[in-house]
N, C-alpha and C positions, 0 to 999 in steps of 0.2 A: 509539304512533305508529310507533316503529321497526319493530314487527312488521308493521304495515300496509304500510310502504314495502318491506319484504322480500317480502311476499306479492305486491304489485303487480309488483315486479321479476321475481319468479319466473314470474308469469303471462305477462308480456311476453316473457320468454325462451322459454317454452313455445309461445307463438303463433308466434314467429319460426321456431322449429325445425321446426314441422309443416307449414308452407306449402311447396308445390312449384311449380316453373315448368312452364307449359303448353307442350307441343310441338304444332305444327300441320304436317301433311303436306299440301301443296297440289299436289304432282306437277309443278310448273313447272320443275324442274331436269332433267327427262327429255325425250327426243325423242319426237315423234309416232310411234306404232306400237311403242314399247318394251314388252316384256312385264315387268310389275311382279311381282317376287318378294320379294327381300330387300335391295333397294337402300337401305332406310331402317333405320338402326341400331335393333336391338331389336324390329323388326316384320317379320312375314312375311305376304305376300298370296298367296292361293290361290283356286281355284274348284272346281267339280265336275269329275268325270272327263271328260277330253276338252276342257276349257275352261281359259282363262287370263284374266288381267286385262291389258288394253292401255292405254297412254297414248293418249288422243285429244285432239288440239289443235284446239279449236273456240272461237275468240275471240268469237263471237257470243253465247255464254252469259254470264250475269251472275254467275258464281261468281268465284273468284280466277282471273283470266285468265292464260294461255289453256288450261291443261291440266286434265283430270280423268281418271278411269279408268272403263272399261267392260269388261264381260266379253265373251268371244267364243270360238269354237272355235280350238283350237291350229292354228297356221300358216294362219290365215285373217284375218278382220277382225272388228270389233266388231258385236255385235247387242244387247248390254246386257241380255240376258235371263237368263243363267245366274247362280247365286249368286256372291257375293264373300265370302270369309272373311278376316278380319283377326285375326292371332294375335300377341300380345305375349309376348316372351320372359320378361318379369317383369310382375307384376300392375300394373294402372293404374286410374285413376279419372277422373272428370270428363270422360267421353267425349262427343263430339258430332261431327256430320258434316253434309254437305249432299247432298241428292238432286237430280240434274240431269236435265232433259228430261222432266218428268212431264206427260203430255198428257191423261190421263183426267180427266174433270170430274165434279163432284158431291160433292166431299169424301169420296171412296171409298178403301178400302184398295187400295194399289197394290203393296205389298211388306210384308215384316215383318223384324224383327231378332230373332235368337235370341242370347241372351247366356249366357256360361259363365264359371265360375271353376274352372280346372282341368278335372276331369271332371264337375263339378257343373253341371247346367243351372239357370241363375238364373231364366229366364223369357223371354217374348217381348213385343215391342212392335210394334204396327201402324204402318206408314207411310201416312199419308193424303195424297191429292193432289187438286187441283182445277184442272187445266189450267194449271199454272204455266209450262209451255213453257220459255222461256229463263231464267226466274228460278229460283233454287235454293229448295229446301224445307229448312228447318233441322230437324235431327233431334237431339233432346237425350236422351242416354242417361245423364246424370250421376246420376240418382236410383238407378241400379242399384248404385252403390258400387264395390266392387273387382271387376274383371273381367280375364280373361286372353285371351279371344277373343270375337268376335261374328261372326255370319253374316247377311249381307243376302240374303234368299231370298224365294221365292214371289212373284216379280215378275210382276205381271199387267198393268202399264201397256202399252198398245198399242205404244209406241215403245221400250220398255225404259227402264232408269234407269241413269245414271252416278253416280259418287260423287266428292266433292271435300272439301277442307278437313277432313280427319280430325284432330280435336284430342283431346289426352289429357294427363293429369298422371301422371308416374311415381309408383308406390307406391299404397298403399291410400287410400281416401277420407280426407281430412284431418279431424281432430277440431277444427279451428279454429272457434270460435264465430263466428256472423255479427256484424257491427259493432254491431247493436242489442243483442245479448246481452252483448257486451263492455262497452258503455256502461252497461247495467243493472248488471252486476257491479261496475264501478268506482263507480257512484253508491251502491250498497248498501254497499260498503266505506268510502266517504267518510262515509256516514251513521253507520256504527258508530264511526268515528274521532271524529265530532262529539259523539256521546253520551258517549264516554269522556272527552273534554275537559271536558264540562260536569260530569261526576262528580268530576273531579280538583280 
């Protein structure tokens, strides 16, 4: 029984040490028209040649109000059509974000995300839209595991797309089992302990 208690204690300590806190960038601390580059610790925002990412303050949208980012030409204003690249100075996991202002209908591809770990291309994920307008589209990238950058590109939506609520967890994807897995492990260990008690 003593060995069982030690095993459970070690498992619990391991679970506590691998969980990380999530960071969410909602852009609401910056002023309308600000060019977003490195204002957020450990993250750099960029675009294609001749373009940047601007803060746009539009409280009519149903993301985290009032701000989100949109790309546009340098020294101009937003058109939300050029790519946005988000680069993390250290690897992250559990990434998600929201697409804003998708007007195209029919559950069609309106953009794609290219994901990288260092120089290694991990793959792409399509962003689908169906006339959400002022409502955000949730984009879940957490299944890609550990990434160091992603590029939001190939925007075909007629009005362009803005981005909000970029969430991530510092460090590689956690090895923490889901609660159901933990419960099964504990039940199995309790069963082993019960069998040992009967034999004693």
